[in-house]
N, C-alpha and C positions, 0 to 999 in steps of 0.2 A: 341181695336175694337174686336167686336164679330167674333167667328170663321167663321160663315156663310156670313160675310159681305165682305170677300175678293172676294168672286164669283161675287159680284156687284161692284168692285173696281172702273170701268169706270163710273158707276152712281153716286158713291159717289164724285168722283173728279169734274163731271158736276154740282152736287147741290152745292158744295162748291166753284165752280170757281169764282162766282161774289164777295166773299169775300177775296180772295186771293191777296197778294200783286203782284206788276208788275213783279218782278222776279219769284215769286211761279207760276204765270199764265203762264210764258215761259214754266216752268217745266212741267205744267200740259198739256200745248198743245203739247209738245213733247211726252209726255207718251200716250196720247190719239192717237197720229198719229204713234208713234213707239214703243209701248209697248214691243213688241217682242226683240228689241235692249236694251231698257232701262232696263230690267230684269237683263242683264248680266253686266251693269256697275256698277262701284263703285260711290260712292255720289260724288266723286271728278271728276270722268270722266264725269258723267251726268251734272254736273255743268259746266264743260268746254264746252260741246257739246251744251249747250244752252246759254252760256255766264254769268253764275252766280256763286256766290261762294259755296263752298262745304257746308258751315255753312246754306246758303239759302237753299238747298236740304234738310238738316236735318230738318230745320224748316217746310218745306213743308210736309215732313214725319209726323211731330207733328200735324200739321194743320188738317191732314186727320184722326187723331186719333190713329196714330202708336206710339209705344214708341220709335222709332228710325228708321233710314234708313234700317238697316237690315231686319226689319219687313215688311217694304213696299216692299222691294226687294222680299222677300219670298212669299208675297201676289202675286207679278208679276209673279213669278216662277209658283205658283199654277194656275194662270190664263191662262198661255200659254202652260203649259207642255204638254197637250192633243190636243193642236190645230195647233201647228207649223207643216207644211209640210215639206218633205224632201228638197224642193227648198229654204224655208226659213231657215232651218238648214245649208245648205250650204252656204247661205250668210252670216249667223252669223259667221261660221267657216272663212270666209274669212276677216270677220270684226275684229275678236277677236284672231285667232290664225293664226300667219304668218308662211310661209314655213320655215323660219329659226329657230323659236321658237316652231314648232309644237311637236316635242319629248319631251322638256321640260315642254311646256304647258299641254300637255295630261298627263304625268306621275305625274305632280304636282296635276292636278284636279283629277286623280284617287286615290292619296294618302289621298288627302282632303276628298273623297268620304267615304273612308274607315275609316278614323278618325271619322267622322260623323255618320257612321254607328255604330261604337264601342259605341258612345255615346247615340245613339237612340234606339238600341235593347234591348228589355225586356228579361232579362235572365231567368225569370219565365216562360215566354212564350215560350222561346227556349226550356227549360226542359219540359215543356208540350207537345211540339211538339215531342220530343224523345219518351215520354212515349206513345204518340198516335201511333207512327210508330210501337212500339213493340206490343201494344194492338189490332192493326187492323188485321182483317181476310184477306185483300187484300189492297194493296196500290197502288193508281194510281197517276201518275205523268203528269202533262199537262203544257207545255209551248209552245206558238206558235209564228210565226214570228221570230224576233231576239231573244226571249227567248227560243227557239227550242234547242239551244246548251246546255243552261243551264239544261233543262229538261233531255236531252239525257245525259249528264255527271252525274247528280244525279242517274238516273236510271241505268246507267252502273255500278257504284260503289255499290249502294244498292243491286243490282242483285247478286253482288260477295258475299255479307254477308248474304242476306235474300233470300228467294225462293218464295216471294208473291208480286213482284214488277212488275207493268205493266207501260209503257210509252206510254200515249196517243198522237197521232200525225196524220197527214195527210197521209192518206193511200188510198188504195182501198174503204175501208169502211170509212163511216163518224165518227166523233168522238163521236157522240152519239149511234152509234152501238157498238162502243168498250167499252162504259161504261153502256150499257144498263142493265147489271145486278148488278150494284153497290148497295150497302144496307147500312143499318144503322151500320153493322159491319165493314164496310170498312172506309179508309182515301182517301181523294182526296188531293193532293198537287198541287196547281196552282200558275204559275209563270207568272208574267207579269209586265211590265215597259212602260211608256209612249213612243209611243202611244199605249196604251192598245189594245190587240187583242180582237175584239167583241167575237169570238168563245170561247175564254179562260173564259170570264165572264160568257156566257152563260152555259159552262160546270159546273162551280161551282154552278151555279143557278139550274142547273138540279140535281146536287148530293144534294144540301140542300132540294130540294123537295123529295128526297128519305131518308132524314134523316142521311144522310152520313156526318161524320165529316170533315170539309174543312179547310185546311191550306193555307194562301195566302203568298207568298214571293213577295214583291212588295215594291214601294218607299215610300207609305205614308199611314196613317190611312184614308185618304180622297180618296184613290184609290178606283175604281170600284171593284177590287178585295177583297179589305178588307171588304167592306160591305156585301160581301157573305159569309165570313170566320168567323170560330169560334176562330182561333188563326191566328194572323198576324205577320210575321217577317219583319221588316222595313230594307231595304238596300238603301242607297243613290246611285242615278244614274245621278245626274246631269250632263250635258255636253253640252257645247254650241257648238254642232257639229252635222254633219248629221249621225254620227256613235255613238249608244248608248254606255254609259260606263258601262260595266256589271262587272267591277272587284269586286266592293264590294259585289253584289249578289254571285259571284262566292265564295267569301271567306266565306260567311255565309253557302253555300252549301258544302264547304270543312268542315266546322265545324259541320255540321249535320252529314256528312259521318264518320268523326272521332269520334264522339260522339256515334254513333250507333255501330261503330268498337269496341271500348273501352268496350262496354257491350258484345260484342261476340267474345273475344280475342281467345278463344279456336277454335270456328269455322273459324274464319279467318286464324288462323295458319294453319289448316288443308287444307282449300280451297286454299290457295297460296301455300302450299307445293305440291298439286296435279297439280295446274296450272303450277309451275314451270317445273315439269317434262313434261307436256304436251307441253309447250312453247319449251322446248330443243328438245324434240323428233320430233316436227313438224317444229322446225326452225322459230317460230313466230317472234323472235328478232334476229337481228344481232349479232352473237357472236364477230365480229371484234371491238377491242377497238380502241381508238383515238391513242395508244401507237404503234399500228400495221402500222400506216400510216408513222412513221419515223424510 
């Protein structure tokens, strides 16, 4: 199936519906009505839900032009990832993650996100991003909504290593006022995952209009952030929950920070030696150890 056809998956199902077998029509009807739930079902579970065998589900995927059920499931994920409301996510959480298994289920999902990220991420692009960080006159970082924590974390550590880092966020001033002086000598790092914050996309588009080099940390090359970026770092964030899974993106950010730090070893050593003295003098951290409690 062509890459852009998945955007019209529902239309494809409708066109092929008359030629489907009786069992396949049951699957088609279920997906058309409940595509948000079907996207997170295994072939076996989908078969049980509509009363057909797992092999019938696989043949249904083949009939639509997919090489297997995982490809169909991926197309469903792409279809819904930016359309699910928080209420729908809560309903999915209740369906697929029980209270008893939430800890195990969420941790396993996060582990899978990191595994897929390790497979998908382009190491050459990662190196290009590091080079761009060091060649930039100023580095702007933007991540809004649930991605704010990621942007602040990246900005916090890069600020300890470099002296030209600015985190763009919701303040008294609008985000455009914070990047009004951005130029072709600068770098903008945009962070966003479904549901994508419109203001982040607009900021990346504004930066591109100023010939600024743009880096996107997002979940797919089909992401609206990726379409505005010169370099895209992919981090898996799938989670059938109302809570965004940002573990894999955080791991990529940690890798960025460590890589930048490795190139500035002497500077980091001096900075943290100075900071340790300041932290000690102003009692920033508690000096009490866990052994003091016993």
